[in-house]
N, C-alpha and C positions, 0 to 999 in steps of 0.2 A: 451765562453769555451770551449777548444776543447777535444774530447773528448782522452781518454789517449790508448798509444800503438800502433802503426799501426800493417798494417796488417803483420801477417809473422814476426814481432819483440816480443825476450822475455818479457813475461809481468815482469812488476817494482818487483811484489812480490814472483817472480821464483827468485830472487836473491838473495844470501845468503850474507848477510851484519854482519862483526863479527861486528864491531863495535855496534850494537845494541843488540848483546849476552852481552855486556860491561855494557850496557846502564839497559839491563834485570841483569846484577849482581851487579851494584850501588846500585838500588831500591831495592831488598832483603837487600840487607847488611845495607843499613838502618833502613827496615820497621826490621828487628833480632835487631840491634844494641837499636832500640824503646822498641821491645819488649821483651827481653832480659835484659832489664835495670835493677837490682836490688838495687841500690847504695841509699842506707839514709846517705849520710854525713852527721854529724854532725856537722862540719864546717860550717858557714854561709857568710866563705871567699870568695870574687871575685875566685879564683880557682872554687871551690867546685860550684859553682853556674853556673859559663860557663859551666864544667864538666855535671853536671846534665841535664842544658841545651842541650846540644849537642845529649845524647841523646835520650833526651826527643822530641828532634824536628824530630825525625829518622822515626815518621809518615807520613814523606812528601812523602817517597815511596813510599807509595802506589798510592802518586797523578800521582810517575810518571809511575806505574807500568800503569794505567789505560792509560794514554797520549800514551805511547808506544803503548797497548792494540787496543787500537780506530783505532791508526795507522793502527799497523800490520793487522787487520782484516780485517778492510773497504777495503785495498789494495788490500787482499786476493778476499774479496767481488769483487768489481771493478772489477778488472783483469779475473771473471773467472764470470759474468751475460752472458745471453746470451747461456752461456754453456747448453749441454743436460744434467743436472742430476743438476744443481748448486745450489736446493735444499737442495736435499738430501746429496749430496757430505757435502754441509758446516756441516748439522747437523749432519752428522754420524762422520766426522772428529776432530768435536771438542768435542765429547762426548767422542772418543778415546781417545779424546787426557785428557781431565776434567775428567771423572766420573771412570774409572775402581779404579783409586788412592783414591778419595776421599770419591767412595761408602765404597772399600776395605775398611778405616780405620774408618768408619763409623760402617760396618756388626764386628770390630774386636775391640771396644771401648763402642758402644753399645747392640750391643749381643753376644757376643762371653766373652768376660770380664764379665758381670753383669751375664751372663747364670751360669760360675765358682762361683760366689760371690766375684768377684776378685774386686778392682778397687772403692772401695763405694767413697775414699774419692778423686779422680779422676771427679766420674760423677757429680757435686753437676745441678740441671737443666735439668736429664736423662727426667724429665713427659714433656719436653717443646721440645721433639727432633724432634716430628714430623716438622718441620720449615724446620731443617738441611737436613731433606729428600727430603725436597718439594721446597728448593733452595729457602729460604722466609724469612729468621735468621734475616737479615738485618731490619726487616719490626716492629719486635717482642723484640731481644734483647733491643732495649732500655729503655724499659720497666720491664724487667728482666726476660724476658722469653727465654731466650739464652742456651747454655749447655758449662760451666764455661770453658771447657776442649778443646774444640771450637771457644773460643770467637772471634777467626780471620776470622773464616768464614763466616764474613758479607762481604765483599771485595767480593769474589766466587759466590756468591749471587746475588751480583750489576750487574755484567758480565753476568752472564747466563740469568738477568731478558732482558737486556741492546740487549744479543744477542740472545733472542727468537723473536724479532721483528725486529730488525737492517737490515737484508741480506732481507724483503722483501720490506722498504723503498729505500737501494742499486739495487733493481732490476726494482724500477715503475720508479727513477727520474734520470734525466739525471745528469751530473756532473755540472751545475749549478743549478739545484733543489737541490741538495743533498747540496750542500753549504751552501746556503739558510737554509735549512731543519739542518743542522749542526749549523749552526750558531744562529738559532732559539734557539735549547736548553741547546745551552752554556748559553743566556739570559733568558731563563723560569731557568733554576738553581739557576743562579742569582737571581732572582726574590724572588725565593720559600726560597731562603735560607737569605733574609733578610724580608719577610715575619713572617719566622721562626721567626726567630728574635724574631722580634717586641712582637709578641703576647708572646710570657716565653715560646715557645716551648722546649723539651730534648735536651740540645748540643749533647747529644749522636745520637738522631734521625736526625739532623741535618748531620751531622756526618756518617752517616750509609744509612741515605735514599737513595736510586735512584735516586730519582728526583733533590737529592739537588749534587752528585757527578755527573753527567751523561754528565756536564761539561769539564771536562779532556777526559771523553770516546769521546765526540763529536770535541774536541780537534784536537785531535789524528787522527778525520777522517778528517779533514779541513784540518791537511798537506801530509793525504794522495792523499787527491784531488790533491792538490797545487802541488805535485811532481809529478803528472802524466802532469801537463801542465807546457812545457818548455819554460815558456816568464814567466814565477814566481817562479819558480823550482828552478835557480841560484838565484834571492834576499834571496830566505827564506835561502837559506842555510848560507851565507853572516851575521846573524842578531845575531852574537856571541857576541859581545861585547854587542850592546844593549841587550840584556837578562841579563847577567851581570848588567848593569848597573839596568834593573827590580828588580831583587835577590836582588839587594841588597838595593836599595830603601822600596821595601815591607817588606822586613828584620824590616827597622827603622819601618815605617809606622805601621803592627802590631806588635812590639815590640819582635821579634822575632817568629814568625808563628807559634806559640803559634797551638794548636790540635784545643782550642773548645774558644770560647769571641766571641765577637757579631763580632769586625775588623776584626780580622784574619780567622773568616767562612761564613762569605759576603766578604769581600776583600779580604783575604790573599789566599782564596782557587781558587779565579779567576788568582791573579798576577801570583801565583806560578802553574798556568794551561797552560798563557800564556807562561812562562821560560821553561818549560817544551816540551810546541811544537817546542820552539825553540831547543831546544838542542834534542831532536827526530829527526827535520827536518835539521841541521846542522853535526847530525851523520850515517842520511840515504842517503843522499848529496854525488854523485859524486866527489864534489871537496870539500868535509868538509876535513878542517886541523887536530887543534892542540884536540875539542873536540873529533873527531872520530878516531885521532893516541892515544887517552889516553884513553877512552873505548877500545882499544882493547889489554886490557894488559891481557896476558894469565890467570894468577886469575882470573879478571871480567868475563871474558868469560867465563870462566870453569863455576864461580858457578852461570853464567846466563844461561846456560847449565840446570842447575841440580834448578834453578829456582822455578817451581812449586812443586815440593819435597821438597826442602826445606821449603816453604811455610808452607804445608803441614805437616811438621813434626815438626818444630821449636817449635812454643809455646807446643805443643801435647811433649815432652820429659822434657823440662820446668816444667810442670806441675808435670808429673809423677817421672822425677830422680830431675831435679834441686832444687824445693820446695820441697821434704826429705830431702836433704844433708843441704840446709839451714836452715832449723829448725834446726836444731843440732849442726851451723854452723854461728850462728846470726854473726858476726864479721865480715863475707865476703860483709855483707852490709854496713860498716862503714868507711871501707877501700874505696877508689876511685883505685889504687892496684890493692886488690884481687877482686873489683866489677870490674875490666876490663878485667882481668884475665879469669872470669866464665863466662864473655859472649865473648868471643874470644873463650874457651874453648865447649861449648856450640853451639857454632854457627860453630865450625870444626867438632864436631859430628856430628850436622844437615847436616853438607854438608855430610861425611863419609854416612851414613843413606840412605838419599837421591840417592846419587851416588847409591851403592846397591839396593834402590828401584825403578830405573829408570833400571838402566840391567839387573836384577834379573825381574821386573817384568813390569812395563808401557811400555816398547820396544815392547813386546811381542802383545800388543794391538798394536801400534802404525804402526807394521807392518803389520796393518789389513787395513791401510788408503790406502793401492795401491790400494785397490777394489771400494773406492772409489775416483776417478777424477773425472771431469767433464771432457766432452768430446764434442768441442775439449781446450785442457788446457796444459799449459806447467811449470802444475805447482809445486814447490819445497814444502818441508814443511814451508815454512816459517811461518807459524802459531807457530813453534816449542811449548816451553810453555807461550803465550803470557797472557796467565788470570795469 
């Protein structure tokens, strides 16, 4: 397997690929569609069942996020290894992207709000907040030690734990060795989920444990490696139709990609990982056709740009604003039209709040990245909101 990027050439990770912003936008939209779904339709008919399942299956957006993140971050690491300041630059730049908003939100809701005696109804489980501050919440939340307001932060913990170690692996391994390591991680994750299902482990633990979900991150890494191999990349980019067939077959086998359940969690997670790896490769490649053009929609790209803030704020706004509203307007949950309108309105509000956060707060920290560029490096801000 050839090493990437001939001397003097622009690294692949330095190229801004608009369609990958669109992929982020799709992933975030799926997640919010799932998280902000409040419908509890009394009608047991086919339409109600299909509609509720469509919203429920939005959890797969997290899987897509993991694959995309694995691709983007691994590509950055591959293209900058050997540079002066490799580790320092990576950790500093990632901290500047992730930590300011994350910890600012925690400070506001776990320090400032309680100080004034506000928001007790929001902070159920606040006694377990140490796990949020230390990015370990995904290991305890399945056992009731999470903070309800931040129940979605588990996925951020998974990524932080993975990227605490992954830069060292990338630095020490050749591309061929790295491919073997990533492939082994996919197998380990699959076998771990199988073992946990067999011993009757918590379904939420299987959903949130890093070791159970690292196959998606590793698959993204495999795509990053393959896209830097001229003999492999063109073939990988043309797997759109097989990927579509695999996705449809997986939907039948898992009965619709439910988030929990033995078959969905063991086999379904793996099939989604493969399909989303194909999606990312198809959109990232220079010869991408329909997938790439579809993902270049202005709306999807815009959502992708603010996806990190939207992920942070979506559930927080729902808990703080949406739930009090729904408590006095129960009819919204029993109406498909009203339920869909609620979800769309909350997504719109989340978009506005995330856009304000990005331009008024996050960008000030992102500008500091210029002080942490590995030398020599032709690195763009490709990591963007890869979390």
